[in-house]
C-alpha positions as CSV (number, residue, x, y, z in Angstrom):
1,M,0.1,-22.8,9.4
2,N,-2.9,-24.0,7.9
3,V,-5.8,-21.7,5.4
4,F,-8.9,-22.4,3.6
5,L,-10.2,-20.5,0.4
6,A,-12.7,-19.7,-0.5
7,E,-12.8,-18.3,-4.1
8,D,-14.5,-19.0,-7.3
9,D,-11.7,-17.2,-10.5
10,P,-9.3,-20.1,-10.8
11,A,-6.1,-17.7,-11.5
12,L,-6.6,-16.0,-8.2
13,R,-7.4,-19.1,-6.6
14,E,-3.7,-20.5,-8.1
15,Q,-1.9,-17.1,-7.3
16,L,-3.3,-16.4,-3.6
17,T,-2.2,-20.2,-2.5
18,A,1.6,-19.5,-4.1
19,V,1.5,-16.1,-2.3
20,I,0.1,-17.4,1.2
21,N,2.3,-20.7,1.0
22,E,5.6,-18.8,0.3
23,V,5.1,-15.5,1.4
24,C,3.3,-16.7,4.4
25,D,5.0,-20.0,5.4
26,A,1.2,-21.3,5.7
27,H,-0.3,-24.0,3.6
28,V,-3.0,-24.0,1.7
29,V,-5.0,-27.4,3.2
30,A,-8.1,-27.0,0.5
31,S,-10.4,-24.5,-1.4
32,A,-14.2,-24.0,-2.2
33,E,-15.3,-22.1,-5.6
34,T,-19.8,-21.7,-3.8
35,E,-20.4,-21.0,-0.8
36,S,-22.4,-24.5,0.2
37,E,-19.1,-26.4,-0.7
38,A,-17.1,-24.2,1.7
39,V,-19.8,-23.8,4.6
40,D,-19.6,-28.3,4.2
41,W,-15.8,-28.1,4.4
42,L,-15.3,-25.1,7.1
43,R,-17.8,-27.9,9.6
44,V,-16.9,-30.9,8.3
45,H,-12.7,-30.2,8.9
46,R,-12.7,-27.4,11.5
47,S,-9.4,-27.8,13.3
48,Q,-7.5,-28.7,9.9
49,W,-7.4,-24.9,9.5
50,E,-6.0,-22.0,11.5
51,L,-6.9,-19.2,9.2
52,A,-10.0,-19.1,6.1
53,V,-10.2,-15.9,3.7
54,L,-12.9,-15.6,1.8
55,D,-14.2,-13.9,-0.5
56,L,-17.6,-12.4,-0.7
57,F,-19.4,-13.1,-4.3
58,L,-18.6,-17.3,-5.4
59,K,-20.3,-18.9,-8.1
60,K,-23.0,-20.0,-5.9
61,G,-23.7,-18.0,-2.5
62,T,-21.7,-15.7,-0.7
63,G,-18.6,-14.5,1.6
64,F,-21.7,-13.7,3.5
65,G,-23.4,-16.5,4.1
66,I,-20.4,-18.8,4.7
67,L,-20.2,-16.2,8.4
68,E,-23.2,-16.7,8.5
69,K,-23.5,-20.3,8.6
70,L,-19.4,-20.4,10.6
71,P,-19.6,-22.4,14.3
72,P,-20.0,-20.0,17.1
73,A,-16.9,-17.6,18.3
74,S,-14.8,-20.0,19.0
75,Q,-12.8,-20.4,15.1
76,R,-14.2,-16.7,14.4
77,D,-10.7,-14.7,15.6
78,A,-9.9,-16.5,12.0
79,V,-11.8,-15.5,9.5
80,I,-10.9,-12.3,7.4
81,V,-12.5,-11.4,3.9
82,L,-10.4,-10.5,1.0
83,T,-12.5,-9.6,-1.8
84,N,-12.9,-6.6,-4.5
85,S,-15.7,-5.5,-2.1
86,A,-14.3,-3.6,0.1
87,T,-17.6,-0.8,0.8
88,P,-17.6,0.4,4.2
89,E,-21.1,-1.5,4.4
90,N,-19.4,-4.7,3.0
91,R,-17.2,-3.9,5.7
92,A,-18.8,-3.4,8.4
93,R,-21.6,-6.4,7.5
94,C,-18.4,-8.6,7.5
95,L,-17.2,-7.2,11.5
96,A,-20.8,-7.6,12.2
97,L,-20.5,-11.5,11.2
98,G,-17.8,-12.2,12.5
99,A,-14.9,-11.6,10.3
100,C,-12.0,-11.0,12.1
101,A,-10.2,-8.6,9.1
102,V,-12.0,-6.8,5.4
103,Y,-9.4,-5.8,2.4
104,D,-9.7,-5.2,-1.0
105,K,-7.5,-7.7,-3.0
106,S,-6.0,-4.5,-5.6
107,R,-5.4,-2.1,-3.2
108,E,-4.4,-3.7,0.2
109,L,-2.9,-7.2,-0.5
110,D,0.4,-6.2,1.4
111,Q,-1.4,-5.5,4.3
112,F,-3.2,-8.8,4.2
113,L,-0.7,-11.1,3.2
114,D,0.9,-8.7,6.8
115,H,-2.4,-10.0,9.2
116,C,-1.8,-13.7,7.3
117,L,2.0,-14.0,8.7
118,R,1.3,-12.2,12.0
119,H,-1.5,-15.2,12.5
120,G,0.8,-17.3,12.1
121,S,3.4,-16.3,14.5
122,Q,0.6,-15.2,16.8
123,P,-2.5,-17.6,16.6
124,G,-5.4,-17.3,19.0
125,G,-6.6,-13.4,18.0
126,C,-7.1,-11.5,15.5
127,R,-4.3,-8.5,14.7
128,G,-6.1,-6.8,11.5
């Protein structure tokens, strides 16, 4: 499974890449630190990713902005949010914008990894 990662913290991006690659039997094919970089990559490479993992707060822009600018529903079930700001309001907004699921980085990493594993073995729908 090819994964795209939008995360602006270099150390965390490296750790998440390693964990996703090893635990989820996946390959992080690209990453971005800003909303515009992420949107550009995701649009140009639509056929090259099966799962996009978005942080909400990036160097420039937000995961909300990425969700708003993604292609129509054809790939929305392949977008999940992993954030330190998984408040009820942020969760609701992400889901309203089409995210499949929202996970808290500090408390729900196991659930996030489980979602990645399930997505890799059964692509094509939200199982968050």
